[in-house]
C-alpha positions as CSV (number, residue, x, y, z in Angstrom):
1,M,0.6,-28.3,4.7
2,T,-3.1,-28.9,3.9
3,A,-4.7,-27.1,0.9
4,L,-6.8,-25.0,3.3
5,G,-3.8,-24.0,5.3
6,K,-1.9,-23.1,2.2
7,L,-4.9,-21.0,1.0
8,L,-5.2,-19.2,4.4
9,R,-1.5,-18.3,4.4
10,T,-1.7,-16.6,1.0
11,T,-1.1,-12.9,0.7
12,A,-4.3,-12.5,-1.3
13,F,-6.4,-14.1,1.5
14,K,-4.7,-11.9,4.2
15,L,-5.4,-8.8,2.1
16,A,-9.0,-9.8,1.6
17,L,-9.3,-10.5,5.3
18,A,-7.8,-7.0,6.1
19,Y,-10.2,-5.3,3.7
20,L,-13.1,-7.3,5.3
21,V,-12.2,-6.1,8.8
22,V,-12.0,-2.5,7.6
23,F,-15.2,-2.7,5.6
24,A,-17.0,-4.4,8.4
25,T,-15.9,-1.9,10.9
26,L,-16.9,1.0,8.7
27,S,-20.3,-0.7,8.1
28,V,-20.9,-1.1,11.8
29,V,-19.9,2.5,12.4
30,V,-22.3,3.7,9.7
31,L,-25.2,1.6,10.9
32,I,-24.7,2.7,14.5
33,Y,-24.6,6.3,13.4
34,V,-27.8,5.8,11.3
35,S,-29.5,4.1,14.3
36,W,-28.5,6.9,16.7
37,H,-29.6,9.6,14.3
38,A,-33.0,7.9,13.7
39,N,-33.6,7.5,17.4
40,A,-32.6,11.1,18.0
41,L,-35.0,12.2,15.2
42,I,-37.9,10.2,16.6
43,A,-37.2,11.5,20.1
44,G,-37.3,15.0,18.8
45,Q,-40.5,14.4,17.0
46,L,-42.0,12.9,20.1
47,N,-41.0,15.9,22.3
48,A,-42.2,18.3,19.7
49,T,-45.6,16.6,19.6
50,V,-45.9,16.5,23.4
51,N,-44.9,20.2,23.8
52,A,-47.5,21.2,21.1
53,E,-50.3,19.3,22.8
54,I,-49.3,20.7,26.2
55,T,-49.3,24.3,24.8
56,G,-52.7,23.7,23.2
57,L,-54.3,22.2,26.3
58,A,-53.0,24.9,28.5
59,E,-54.5,27.5,26.3
60,Q,-57.9,25.6,26.5
61,Y,-57.6,25.7,30.2
62,R,-57.1,29.4,30.3
63,Q,-60.0,29.9,28.0
64,G,-62.6,27.5,29.5
65,G,-61.3,26.4,32.8
66,I,-61.0,22.9,34.2
67,R,-64.3,21.8,32.8
68,R,-63.4,22.5,29.3
69,L,-59.9,21.0,29.8
70,V,-61.5,17.8,31.2
71,A,-63.9,17.5,28.3
72,I,-61.2,17.9,25.7
73,V,-58.9,15.4,27.5
74,E,-61.8,12.9,27.7
75,E,-62.5,13.3,24.0
76,R,-58.8,12.8,23.0
77,S,-58.4,9.9,25.4
78,N,-61.0,7.9,23.6
79,R,-59.1,8.1,20.4
80,S,-56.8,5.3,19.3
81,G,-53.1,6.1,18.9
82,G,-50.0,6.5,20.9
83,S,-50.9,9.7,22.8
84,I,-51.6,9.5,26.6
85,Y,-53.4,12.1,28.7
86,L,-54.1,12.5,32.4
87,V,-55.7,15.4,34.4
88,T,-55.7,15.1,38.2
89,T,-56.4,17.3,41.1
90,M,-53.7,18.5,43.5
91,T,-54.4,15.5,45.7
92,G,-54.0,13.1,42.8
93,E,-57.7,12.4,42.1
94,V,-58.1,11.5,38.4
95,L,-60.5,13.8,36.6
96,A,-59.9,12.5,33.0
97,G,-57.4,10.5,30.9
98,N,-56.4,7.1,29.6
99,V,-53.5,6.4,31.9
100,S,-53.3,4.2,35.0
101,G,-50.6,2.5,37.0
102,L,-48.1,5.4,37.0
103,P,-45.2,5.2,39.4
104,D,-45.6,7.1,42.7
105,A,-44.8,10.7,42.7
106,S,-44.8,10.9,38.9
107,L,-47.0,14.0,39.0
108,A,-45.4,15.7,42.0
109,E,-43.1,17.9,39.9
110,A,-43.5,19.6,36.5
111,G,-41.1,18.6,33.8
112,E,-40.3,16.1,31.1
113,R,-39.4,12.5,31.8
114,E,-39.6,8.9,30.6
115,L,-41.7,6.5,32.7
116,P,-43.7,3.2,32.4
117,Y,-47.4,3.4,32.3
118,Q,-50.5,1.3,31.8
119,R,-53.6,2.1,29.9
120,V,-57.0,2.2,31.5
121,G,-58.6,-1.2,31.6
122,E,-55.3,-3.1,31.0
123,T,-54.1,-3.8,34.5
124,A,-52.8,-7.2,33.6
125,A,-50.7,-5.9,30.7
126,A,-47.0,-5.1,31.1
127,P,-46.2,-1.4,31.4
128,Y,-45.5,0.5,28.3
129,P,-42.6,3.0,27.9
130,A,-43.6,6.6,27.3
131,V,-42.2,10.1,27.1
132,V,-44.3,12.5,29.2
133,R,-44.4,16.0,30.3
134,V,-46.2,17.2,33.5
135,F,-47.7,20.6,33.6
136,V,-48.9,22.3,36.8
137,L,-52.1,24.3,36.1
138,P,-53.4,27.2,38.2
139,G,-55.4,25.8,41.1
140,G,-52.9,23.0,41.6
141,Y,-54.3,20.7,38.8
142,R,-51.8,18.4,37.1
143,L,-51.9,17.9,33.4
144,L,-49.8,15.0,31.9
145,V,-49.4,14.6,28.2
146,G,-47.1,12.0,26.6
147,R,-46.4,9.7,23.7
148,D,-45.9,6.0,23.7
149,T,-42.3,5.1,22.7
150,E,-43.1,1.6,21.6
151,E,-42.6,2.6,18.0
152,R,-39.2,4.0,18.8
153,E,-38.2,0.8,20.7
154,R,-39.5,-1.2,17.7
155,L,-37.4,0.8,15.3
156,S,-34.3,0.4,17.5
157,A,-34.9,-3.3,17.5
158,V,-35.3,-3.4,13.7
159,I,-32.1,-1.4,13.2
160,S,-30.2,-3.5,15.7
161,N,-31.3,-6.7,13.9
162,A,-30.3,-5.2,10.6
163,V,-26.9,-4.3,12.0
164,Q,-26.4,-7.9,13.2
165,W,-27.5,-9.5,9.9
166,S,-25.6,-7.0,7.8
167,L,-22.4,-7.7,9.7
168,A,-23.0,-11.4,9.4
169,L,-23.6,-11.1,5.7
170,V,-20.5,-8.9,5.2
171,V,-18.4,-11.4,7.1
172,V,-19.7,-14.4,5.1
173,L,-19.5,-12.7,1.7
174,G,-16.1,-11.3,2.6
175,L,-14.7,-14.6,3.6
176,A,-16.2,-16.2,0.5
177,G,-14.7,-13.5,-1.7
178,G,-11.4,-13.8,0.0
179,V,-11.3,-17.5,-0.5
180,F,-12.3,-17.1,-4.2
181,V,-9.7,-14.5,-4.8
182,A,-7.0,-16.4,-2.9
183,K,-7.7,-19.6,-4.9
184,R,-7.6,-17.7,-8.2
185,V,-4.3,-16.0,-7.3
186,L,-2.9,-19.2,-5.7
187,G,-3.7,-21.1,-8.9
188,R,-1.7,-18.6,-11.1
189,I,1.2,-18.6,-8.5
190,D,1.3,-22.4,-8.5
191,A,1.4,-22.4,-12.3
192,M,4.3,-20.0,-12.2
193,T,6.1,-22.0,-9.5
194,D,5.7,-25.2,-11.6
195,T,7.1,-23.5,-14.6
196,A,10.0,-22.1,-12.6
197,R,10.8,-25.6,-11.2
198,T,10.7,-27.0,-14.8
199,I,13.2,-24.3,-15.8
200,M,15.4,-24.9,-12.8
201,A,15.4,-28.6,-13.8
202,G,17.2,-27.6,-17.0
203,D,14.3,-27.1,-19.5
204,L,15.0,-23.5,-20.5
205,S,12.2,-23.7,-23.1
206,G,9.5,-23.3,-20.3
207,R,7.7,-20.0,-20.2
208,L,5.1,-18.5,-17.8
209,A,1.5,-18.5,-19.1
210,V,0.0,-15.2,-20.2
211,T,-3.8,-15.0,-20.0
212,G,-4.2,-11.8,-22.0
213,S,-5.9,-9.9,-19.2
214,D,-2.9,-7.5,-19.0
215,D,-3.0,-7.6,-15.2
216,E,0.0,-7.5,-12.9
217,F,0.5,-11.3,-13.2
218,D,0.5,-11.0,-17.0
219,R,3.0,-8.1,-16.9
220,L,5.2,-10.1,-14.5
221,A,4.9,-13.2,-16.7
222,Q,5.9,-11.1,-19.8
223,A,8.9,-9.6,-18.1
224,T,10.0,-13.0,-16.8
225,N,9.5,-14.6,-20.2
226,A,11.6,-11.8,-21.8
227,M,14.3,-12.4,-19.1
228,L,14.2,-16.1,-19.8
229,D,14.5,-15.4,-23.6
230,R,17.6,-13.3,-22.9
231,I,19.1,-15.9,-20.6
232,N,18.5,-18.5,-23.2
233,E,20.2,-16.3,-25.8
234,L,23.2,-15.7,-23.4
235,M,23.5,-19.5,-22.7
236,A,23.4,-20.3,-26.4
237,G,26.0,-17.5,-27.0
238,L,28.1,-18.9,-24.2
239,K,28.0,-22.4,-25.7
240,E,28.8,-21.0,-29.1
241,V,31.7,-18.9,-27.8
242,S,33.1,-21.9,-25.9
243,D,32.9,-24.0,-29.0
244,N,34.4,-21.2,-31.1
245,I,37.2,-20.6,-28.6
246,A,38.1,-24.2,-28.6
247,H,38.0,-24.4,-32.4
248,D,39.6,-21.0,-33.3
249,L,42.4,-21.1,-30.6
250,K,43.3,-24.7,-31.3
251,T,45.1,-23.8,-34.5
252,P,47.2,-20.8,-33.2
253,L,48.1,-22.8,-30.1
254,T,49.2,-25.8,-32.2
255,R,51.1,-23.5,-34.5
256,L,52.8,-21.8,-31.4
257,R,53.8,-25.2,-30.1
258,N,55.1,-26.4,-33.4
259,R,57.2,-23.3,-33.8
260,A,58.7,-23.7,-30.4
261,E,59.4,-27.4,-31.1
262,T,60.9,-26.5,-34.5
263,A,63.1,-23.9,-32.9
264,L,64.4,-26.4,-30.4
265,R,65.3,-28.9,-33.1
266,T,66.5,-26.8,-36.0
267,A,67.8,-23.4,-34.6
268,R,71.6,-23.4,-34.9
269,N,72.6,-19.9,-34.1
270,E,71.5,-16.8,-32.3
271,D,69.8,-15.2,-35.3
272,E,67.6,-18.3,-35.9
273,W,66.7,-18.4,-32.2
274,Q,65.7,-14.7,-32.3
275,A,63.6,-15.1,-35.4
276,S,61.8,-18.1,-33.8
277,V,61.1,-16.3,-30.5
278,E,59.9,-13.2,-32.4
279,Q,57.4,-15.3,-34.4
280,I,56.3,-17.0,-31.2
281,I,55.8,-13.6,-29.5
282,A,53.7,-12.4,-32.5
283,D,51.5,-15.5,-32.2
284,A,51.1,-15.0,-28.5
285,D,50.2,-11.4,-29.0
286,A,47.5,-12.4,-31.6
287,M,46.0,-14.8,-29.1
288,L,46.1,-12.1,-26.3
289,G,44.3,-9.8,-28.7
290,I,41.6,-12.4,-29.1
291,F,41.2,-12.8,-25.4
292,N,41.1,-9.0,-24.9
293,A,38.4,-8.7,-27.5
294,L,36.4,-11.4,-25.8
295,L,36.7,-9.7,-22.4
296,L,35.6,-6.4,-23.9
297,I,32.6,-8.1,-25.5
298,A,31.7,-9.9,-22.3
299,R,32.0,-6.7,-20.3
300,A,29.7,-4.8,-22.8
301,E,27.1,-7.6,-23.1
302,S,26.9,-8.0,-19.3
303,G,26.2,-4.3,-18.9
304,G,29.4,-3.8,-16.9
305,G,30.1,-0.2,-16.3
306,R,26.7,1.0,-17.4
307,D,26.4,2.9,-14.1
308,Q,29.7,4.6,-14.8
309,L,28.7,6.2,-18.2
310,V,29.7,9.8,-18.4
311,P,29.0,12.7,-20.9
312,V,31.4,12.2,-23.9
313,D,31.7,13.9,-27.3
314,L,31.3,11.4,-30.2
315,A,32.7,13.8,-32.8
316,D,35.9,14.3,-30.7
317,I,36.3,10.5,-30.3
318,A,35.9,10.0,-34.1
319,Q,38.5,12.6,-34.8
320,S,40.9,11.3,-32.2
321,V,40.7,7.7,-33.3
322,A,41.0,8.7,-37.0
323,E,44.2,10.6,-36.2
324,L,45.7,7.5,-34.7
325,Y,45.0,5.5,-37.9
326,E,46.2,8.1,-40.4
327,P,49.7,6.7,-40.5
328,L,48.3,3.1,-41.1
329,A,46.1,4.5,-43.9
330,E,49.0,6.2,-45.6
331,E,51.1,3.0,-45.2
332,R,48.4,0.9,-47.0
333,G,47.8,3.5,-49.7
334,A,44.3,4.4,-48.5
335,R,42.8,7.9,-47.9
336,L,41.2,8.4,-44.5
337,T,38.8,11.3,-44.2
338,V,36.8,12.5,-41.1
339,S,33.6,14.7,-41.1
340,A,32.6,15.5,-37.5
341,P,32.4,19.3,-37.3
342,T,30.2,19.9,-34.2
343,P,30.2,18.4,-30.7
344,I,27.9,15.5,-30.3
345,R,27.1,15.0,-26.7
346,L,25.9,11.6,-25.4
347,L,26.2,9.5,-22.3
348,G,28.7,6.7,-22.7
349,S,32.0,5.0,-22.1
350,R,34.8,6.8,-23.9
351,E,37.1,3.8,-23.9
352,L,34.5,1.4,-25.3
353,I,33.2,3.8,-27.9
354,G,36.8,4.6,-28.9
355,Q,37.5,0.8,-29.3
356,A,34.3,0.4,-31.4
357,V,35.3,3.3,-33.7
358,A,38.9,1.9,-33.9
359,N,37.5,-1.6,-35.0
360,L,35.3,-0.1,-37.7
361,I,38.1,2.0,-39.1
362,E,40.6,-0.9,-39.0
363,N,38.2,-3.2,-40.7
364,A,37.5,-0.6,-43.4
365,L,41.3,-0.1,-43.9
366,N,41.8,-3.8,-44.2
367,Y,39.4,-4.0,-47.2
368,A,39.8,-0.6,-48.8
369,A,43.6,-0.4,-48.7
370,A,43.8,-3.4,-51.0
371,D,42.4,-1.3,-53.8
372,G,43.9,2.0,-52.7
373,G,40.5,3.2,-51.8
374,E,39.0,5.7,-49.5
375,V,37.7,5.3,-45.9
376,A,35.2,8.0,-44.9
377,V,34.3,8.6,-41.2
378,S,31.4,10.8,-40.3
379,A,29.6,11.7,-37.1
380,T,26.1,13.4,-37.2
381,A,23.2,14.0,-34.8
382,D,19.5,14.8,-35.1
383,E,16.4,14.4,-32.9
384,D,16.6,10.6,-33.4
385,G,20.1,10.3,-31.9
386,A,23.7,10.2,-33.0
387,R,25.1,8.3,-35.9
388,L,28.7,7.4,-36.6
389,V,29.3,6.0,-40.1
390,V,32.4,4.4,-41.4
391,A,32.3,3.8,-45.2
392,D,34.8,2.1,-47.5
393,R,35.0,1.2,-51.2
394,G,36.0,-2.4,-50.7
395,P,34.2,-5.5,-51.7
396,G,31.5,-5.1,-49.1
397,V,29.4,-7.7,-47.4
398,P,26.6,-9.6,-49.1
399,E,23.2,-8.7,-47.7
400,A,22.5,-12.3,-46.7
401,D,25.6,-12.3,-44.5
402,R,25.3,-8.9,-42.8
403,V,23.5,-10.1,-39.7
404,R,25.8,-13.1,-39.3
405,A,28.9,-10.9,-39.7
406,L,28.0,-9.3,-36.3
407,E,28.4,-12.6,-34.5
408,R,31.6,-13.7,-32.7
409,F,34.2,-15.6,-34.6
410,V,32.3,-15.3,-37.9
411,R,34.6,-14.8,-40.8
412,L,33.2,-14.7,-44.3
413,D,34.8,-16.6,-47.2
414,S,36.2,-13.4,-48.7
415,S,38.1,-12.5,-45.6
416,R,39.6,-15.8,-44.5
417,S,42.9,-15.0,-46.3
418,R,43.2,-11.7,-44.3
419,P,44.4,-11.4,-40.7
420,G,41.8,-11.2,-38.0
421,S,39.8,-13.3,-35.6
422,G,36.2,-12.5,-36.4
423,L,35.6,-10.4,-33.2
424,G,35.8,-6.8,-34.4
425,L,32.2,-6.2,-35.5
426,A,30.9,-8.4,-32.6
427,L,32.6,-6.1,-30.2
428,V,31.1,-3.0,-31.9
429,A,27.6,-4.6,-31.8
430,A,28.1,-5.3,-28.0
431,V,29.2,-1.8,-27.3
432,A,26.2,-0.4,-29.2
433,R,23.8,-2.6,-27.2
434,L,25.5,-1.5,-23.9
435,H,24.7,2.2,-24.9
436,G,21.1,1.4,-26.0
437,G,22.1,1.7,-29.7
438,T,22.5,-0.5,-32.7
439,L,25.1,-1.4,-35.4
440,T,23.8,-2.0,-39.0
441,L,25.8,-2.9,-42.1
442,E,24.6,-1.2,-45.3
443,D,25.6,-1.2,-49.0
444,N,27.9,1.7,-49.9
445,A,27.7,0.8,-53.7
446,P,30.4,-0.3,-53.9
447,G,31.8,-1.1,-50.4
448,L,30.3,-1.3,-47.0
449,R,28.8,1.3,-44.7
450,A,28.9,0.5,-41.0
451,V,26.4,2.6,-39.1
452,L,26.7,2.9,-35.3
453,A,23.5,4.6,-33.9
454,L,23.5,5.8,-30.3
455,P,21.0,7.8,-28.2
456,L,21.8,11.4,-27.4
457,T,22.5,12.7,-23.9
458,P,19.8,15.0,-22.4
459,A,20.7,18.7,-22.7
460,A,20.8,19.1,-19.0
461,L,24.0,17.2,-18.7
462,P,27.2,19.1,-18.2
463,A,29.7,19.5,-21.1
464,P,31.8,16.4,-21.6
465,S,35.4,16.3,-20.7
466,T,38.0,15.5,-23.5
467,P,40.8,13.5,-22.0
468,A,43.5,12.2,-24.4
469,L,42.2,9.0,-26.1
470,A,44.6,6.1,-25.6
471,P,45.5,4.1,-28.7
472,P,43.1,1.2,-29.4
473,R,44.2,-1.9,-27.7
474,G,43.6,-5.4,-29.1
475,A,41.5,-4.2,-32.1
476,A,40.3,-7.4,-33.8
477,S,39.4,-7.4,-37.5
478,T,36.4,-9.2,-39.0
């Protein structure tokens, strides 16, 4: 396809052409209306002038007779201008006037009409157009008074010429403007296309150019760049997760195989076989827990189920999950308290929020129980949104590691001797993002405060239902 053909096929040029047709049509209609109105105005003025002169001359005839009328017509006929006069007898004999060469029977009947005429002494000239009125006087005399319409014809010609030139100018300028706009738009589209091809070729660092004009192309480029940034993050996360899965699952899978091999070689009785199988099942359950946590994180980060969010009560979820963990807290010598006195309505997934609360409580119990400490769960709400806080009195997380602790498979040095896979807080952070919220780790002096902030549900939503909360499944500790 040639450059011109590509240009003419652009939407910008087609829109410019459509606007040109509309504007040209409107221009022609306006100019035609102006021309018609001007001609009508001139015709009205001509008729008014003729009627006024007829009235005046008829009055002169009544006052002074034919002699006075002839004298006045002779006087006016000698003046220069566009007025024409003629006085004849009943038989057509000319008594006075500046007209000759009228069509036959022009004076036979009274009335107003348009006809060609020649001036006295200009027999070789072409006839002139005129608007005349014939008046029959007493005694059979004919009085003709008219105005030359050459000025009207000249004005019509000027307007017609202006219409043609204006239309031609509109078409030329419109086409030139359409080509200019189309080339400018096509240039930006081509730049975007080239960048898109670079990205499709595998270079995810490419970004669309932003000119700073804040027009629709800039807004599209900014949105596309943000999307590419997110895709780049997801791709990096996918690579990191793949590497982490390969690294973190290699050890438990190797251990699982070694235990099965050891059981085959060394087990001598039923009790030893049963102990080996139970250990293998425990290892398999741990790996299943990792996979379940990864699936929940993937579901949350992909936005799955966002269109199925329903009104829920965050305070009720916090109390229900805390009740499930009270026996575990007692077993580990920790004290678990809940402060969520009022309903906190928001739009969310009860299952995912419940899993997130369970992960936060289990993490806190893992670190607080070692010192026989306290785990405090609280849920509050204000105009800024809902906040669920899980605080413990454990060793806490250093400030430099708090952001990294929210990533998948990250385990800090202080927690490597404890059970867990490093997915607990990553899952909570993914659930927070799915609901438009955030997860932040703060210092509890001593200990850690995990703050889950979520937006509130509009008041127009119906009251949330409170089905029984299932026990947390596959909770993964940090």
